[in-house]
N, C-alpha and C positions, 0 to 999 in steps of 0.2 A: 519396597517394590521398585524394580528398575524402571526408569523412564524409557518408554518406547514410543517413538514419534512417527506419525504419518503426515506428510505434507501433500496436500491435494492442490495441483496447479504449481508444481515445483519448477517448471521450465519457464515461468513468466518472469517479468522484470524483477519483482521482489523475491519470488520463490527461488530463483537461481542463487542469489546471495544468501538468502535465509537457509537454504539447504546446506550450503558450504559451511556456514557458521554453526549450525546445529550439529553437523557431522564432526566438526572440530571439538565441540563441547562434549557431546554425548557418545561419540564413536560411530564409525560407519555402520557397524552391525546393529545399532539402535535407532537408526533413522531411515525410514522408507520414503523415498521420493516417488511421486506419481504424477502423471499428466495424461491428457487425452491421446497423445501420440508419443512415439519413441523417437527422440532426436539424437543426433550424434554430437553430444556435448558432455561437459564435465558432470552435470547432474546425473545423467544416464550412465556414464562410463565409470564414475568413481565411487560407486556404492550401490545399494539395493535400489532397483527401479522397477516399478510396475505401471503398466498402462491401465488407467481407470477413467471411466466417464463419471464426472461429478454428479450427473443426474441419475445415476444408477445406484439405488440404495443397496441392492444385494451385492453388487461388486464391492462397494465400500465396506459393507459388513464383513464380507469374506476376507478382505485384507486385514481388517481390524482383528478378526479372530485368528487368522493365520499367523500374524506377527505379534499377537498379544499387545496391541497398541493401547497406550494410556493417554497420549496427548495427540490431538489432531489440529493441524494448522490448515485452515481452509482458505487457500489463496486464489482459487479459481474464480474468475469474474470477467464480465465484459465491461470494459472501461468506458469513460464518459463519451468520447467522440464516436467510438465504434458502436456503442449501445444505441446512439441516436439513429443509426442506420438500420437497426434491427431490434425495435423495442420489445416485441413479443418474446423473442429468444433471450434477450438480455434479462428480462423479468424472470423467465423460466429458470435460466442458469443461476442468476444471482440469488433467487429466493429458494428454489427447491433444493439446491446443493446445501444450503444452510439448514433447512428443515431436516434433511437426511442426517446430518451430523448431530444436530440437537436431539433428534429422536433416538439416535444410537446412544447418546449420553443418558437420555431418559430411561432407556432400556438397560442401563448399567454396563454397557459395553466399553465405554471410554470415560476417563476421569476429568479431562480438561480440554477446553476448546479455545483456540485463538481464531478470531474472525475479524478481518480488517474492515473498518468503515472508512469514511473519507470526508474531506471538507465539502464534497458535493451534496451532503445532507442539508447544507444551508442554501438559502435562496435570496432573491433580490430584496426581500423584506427583512432579512437578518441584518443587524448592525454590522457594518463592514469592517470597522476598525476595532481591533482587539476583541473580536467576536467571543462572547462569554460561553462557558460550558453549557449553561441552560439558557436558551434563547428561542426566538421565533425560528421555526424550521419549515420553510415552504419551498422545497426543491423544485426546480423546473426541468430537470433532465431525468431520463429513465434511470440512469445510473444512481443519481441522487435519491430518487423516489425509492428505489430498491434498497439502497443502503439505509435510508431513514427507517423504512419498514423493518429491515433486518435488525436494527438497533432495538426497536420496540419488542421484537420477538425474543431477542437475546435476554433482555431484561425480564420478560414474561417467564421464560423457561427458568431463569435463575430464581425468581420469586416463587413460582408455582411448584417447581420440581427440584430446586436446589442445585441446578446445573452450574458447574464452575466454568462459565464462559467469560472470556476477557477480550477487550477490543480497544483499538485506538483509531482515531480519525486521522488517517494519513493526509498530510499536505501534499503538494507536488514533490515527487521524489527524483533526485538527480544522481545518476550513476554512470560510470564509464564502462561497466562490464556488459551491459546489454543495450541493444538498439532501442530508440524511442518506440513506445508501444501503443500509440493511438489515444493518448490522453491529451487533455487541453493544456496541461502544464509541461508537456513533452518538448515544447520549443526550447526549454531551458537545458535539455540534454542535447538536442539536435544542434543548437547554436555552437557548442564546443566542437562537435564533429565537423561542421561546415567551416568554422573558423580555421581549423587546422588543414582541412582538405582544399578549400576554395578561397579562403581569406575573406569570404563574404557570406551573408545570411539574409534571407528574406523571412521576416517574422510574420506569423499569421495573427498576432495580437498587436494592438497599438502600443506605442512606445511607453506610455505611462500606466499600463495595466499592472498594478501591483497584485501579487499573489503570494500566499504563504508557501514556502518551499523548505526542503530539507535534503541534506546530503544523505545518500543511501546508507552510509556507515552508521549515521545516527539513528536512522529509522530501524535498521536491523537490530541495533543495540537496544532500542526502546522495546521492540517486539520480544526479545529474549528477556529483558528485565521485567516486563509486566507479567510474563509467564512464570518467571522464577520467584516473583514476590509472594509472600505468605498471603493466603486467601483473604484474611481479615483486613489486609491493607487495600484490597481492591474494593473500593466503596461504590464505584459507579459501574453498573453492569450493562448499561446501554453501550456507550463508547466514550473514551477519554479524548478531549481536545489534545492535540500534540503540536508543538511549535518549534521551529528552528530559526529560519531567516525569511524575511519577506523582501522582495525586490521587484523592479519593473524590467522589461526587456532593455530599456535604455541603460539602466544601472548595471546590468550584467554585461552589456556590450562594452561599457566604459571599463569595467574590471578586466575584460579580455584584452582590451586595447593596451593595458599596462604591460602585457606579455607579447601581444602581436599588434604593434602600433598601426600597421597598415589595414587592420580588420575594418570592414565596412558592413553596416546593417541598414536594411530598408524594411518598410512596413507595408503589408497589405492584409488587412483583416479579412477573415473568412467566417464561417458559421461558428467557429470556436470562440470568437470574440464575445458573442452573446452568452455563451456558457460561462466564460471567465468573468463577465460583468455581473453575473448572478452569484458569484462566490465571494467570500471574505477577502480583504486585503491583508489582514493580520489576525493572529489567533491568540487568545488568552488561555494558556494551558496550566494555570496555577494549581488546578486540582491534581493533575498528574505529578506536578513537582512536589506538592504536599503529601499526597497519598503514598506514592511509591518512589519518591526521590528522583524523578526524571530531571536530567540536565542535558541540553544539547552541547556538543563540542565544536561543531564546525560553523564558521561564518562565511560570508561570500568570498572573502580573500583566500582563506585556507582551502575552501572547496575548489576554487578556480585553479589554484596551484596544483592540487591533486588531479583534477580532471584533465588538465592540459598535459601534465607529466605522464599520466597513465595512458591517455589516448595517443600520445606521441610514440610510445613504445609499440 
């Protein structure tokens, strides 16, 4: 049977690049992008696009039936910093959109689900260095609470109903194709924009705040690879730890200075500092590496070269 894909939240930071990649692999006619509103961008203009509310079960079901969808990538979510400003809506969106997709799979309407989790599932009591796959998870943000709960439900639906749901815990993601999107790790995207535009950057995290990060190219590849892996290889049905590079604002600033020597950085922590302090500094992703052969390609040096080159254009 042909793979037919529906991406919900296709215009977001990850969704944009994921849509492009999946269209390249499976063909435009087999990938349906959808989001809450129709923007004038590549996702909308270069393939099939539908307006859909991730909270409307009937709308999603209608699209699934209309296009004979086999795989759903549920990328719609309210991210860490934004979710703190609207906890009730964040919980509603992050949880009920997942239930809708899980229940469609349970009803036999779809075969496979990708649902992203996040390092936000961890909390201040989690071991910070080399955070293990199985560990204490006491998240202190709305986003983290919703993602941790989502992980439990994914595992439950897999065990109880045999639903083929796959997930990875994304670290902070860095990309040149989309603007920073309201996450705590987004300083690491904004810093490149500001370095090129203004030659200076004021960071909302302190200089030695280490966080797990990943270049978007690696994250998209991981997403495709976990979905293409044989089902028996996917041994963890909550969510896999995923790691690329870990660094501090000070370290990334030093890397940028190699290319823009006059670049200056200053620090003024805001409410996001508390969020960052509750997250891991580095991640152990050996389960992903063993089970489905995950490998990251980009380090801080190669990522910085790509970011500055592409943003300069």
